[in-house]
C-alpha positions in Angstrom: 193.6 -69.6 10.3 196.0 -70.3 13.2 195.3 -73.2 15.6 197.1 -73.7 18.9 196.3 -76.6 21.3 195.8 -75.1 24.8 195.3 -78.3 26.7 194.7 -82.0 26.5 193.3 -83.1 29.9 194.8 -86.0 31.8 193.1 -89.4 31.7 190.4 -90.4 32.2 189.3 -87.1 30.8 189.1 -86.8 27.0 188.8 -83.0 27.0 190.8 -80.9 24.5 190.9 -77.1 24.1 192.2 -75.1 21.2 192.7 -71.3 20.6 191.9 -70.6 17.0 192.4 -67.2 15.2 190.8 -66.5 11.9 191.7 -63.8 9.3 188.9 -61.9 7.6 186.8 -64.3 5.6 188.5 -67.5 6.9 186.2 -70.3 8.0 186.3 -74.0 8.9 184.8 -76.7 6.7 181.6 -78.4 7.8 182.4 -80.6 10.7 180.9 -82.4 13.7 182.2 -83.8 17.0 180.9 -87.0 18.5 180.4 -85.4 21.9 179.6 -81.8 20.9 181.7 -78.6 21.0 181.7 -75.4 23.0 183.0 -72.2 21.2 183.7 -69.1 23.2 184.4 -66.0 21.1 187.2 -63.8 22.3 187.4 -60.9 19.9 186.2 -59.8 16.5 183.0 -60.7 14.7 182.3 -64.2 13.5 179.8 -66.3 11.8 178.4 -69.7 12.7 175.9 -72.0 11.1 174.5 -75.4 11.8 173.4 -77.5 8.8 170.0 -76.5 7.7 169.9 -73.4 9.9 170.6 -69.7 9.3 174.0 -68.1 9.5 174.4 -66.3 12.9 176.6 -63.4 13.7 178.6 -63.8 16.9 180.8 -61.3 18.8 183.3 -61.3 21.6 181.8 -62.8 24.8 179.3 -65.0 22.9 179.3 -68.8 23.5 177.9 -71.4 21.1 177.3 -75.0 22.1 177.1 -77.5 19.2 175.2 -80.7 20.1 176.9 -84.1 19.8 177.0 -85.0 16.1 175.7 -81.7 14.9 177.2 -80.5 11.6 178.3 -76.9 11.9 181.0 -74.4 10.7 182.4 -71.2 12.2 184.7 -68.5 11.0 185.4 -64.7 10.8 183.1 -62.2 9.2 184.4 -60.9 5.8 186.0 -57.7 7.2 187.3 -58.6 10.6 189.7 -60.9 12.4 188.1 -63.3 15.0 189.4 -65.6 17.7 187.6 -68.4 19.5 188.4 -70.9 22.3 187.1 -74.3 21.1 186.6 -77.2 23.6 185.4 -80.7 22.9 185.9 -84.3 24.1 187.4 -87.0 22.0 186.2 -90.6 22.2 188.1 -93.1 24.4 189.6 -94.5 21.2 190.8 -91.1 20.1 187.8 -90.4 17.8 187.8 -86.7 17.1 186.3 -84.1 14.8 184.8 -85.5 11.6 185.5 -83.1 8.7 183.3 -82.8 5.5 183.1 -80.5 2.5 184.3 -76.9 2.5 181.8 -74.2 3.2 180.9 -72.6 -0.1 181.0 -68.9 -0.7 177.2 -69.0 -1.3 176.7 -70.5 2.2 179.2 -68.2 3.9 177.8 -65.0 2.3 174.2 -65.6 3.4 173.0 -62.5 5.4 173.7 -63.3 9.0 171.2 -63.0 11.9 172.4 -61.1 15.0 172.0 -64.0 17.3 172.7 -62.5 20.7 170.2 -61.4 23.3 170.8 -59.9 26.7 169.8 -62.1 29.7 170.1 -61.7 33.5 172.3 -64.3 35.2 172.1 -65.4 38.8 174.5 -62.6 39.7 172.1 -60.1 38.1 174.8 -58.9 35.7 173.7 -58.7 32.0 175.3 -61.4 29.9 175.2 -62.1 26.2 174.1 -65.6 25.2 173.8 -66.9 21.7 170.4 -68.0 20.7 171.3 -70.9 18.5 
């Protein structure tokens, strides 16, 4: 996994954005952000899961929004590279991502659901939105 910080916003904002590239089968550990996280998938096929939910398959153009404090993980599918732009806020005191245990192979290898559905936006162009 390769992680590059793209930006840290100027005060008073606490927004940070990272570009993260995953090799096939690579994934994060379980983690949560105090103010939530937005993941936008750039290329490849990935997997995401919130604690207690099914594994979802995601593709380029999909966006996942993890709620504040929601435990989740994300990574590449077993046979493809994947890249994501990850954006979240830190706390005023610098509080950031809370990391927990590694995602087990049994969790990672659960059959994923294809979680995208077409929808019509205000501009009447079909978009893909993750149903998470």
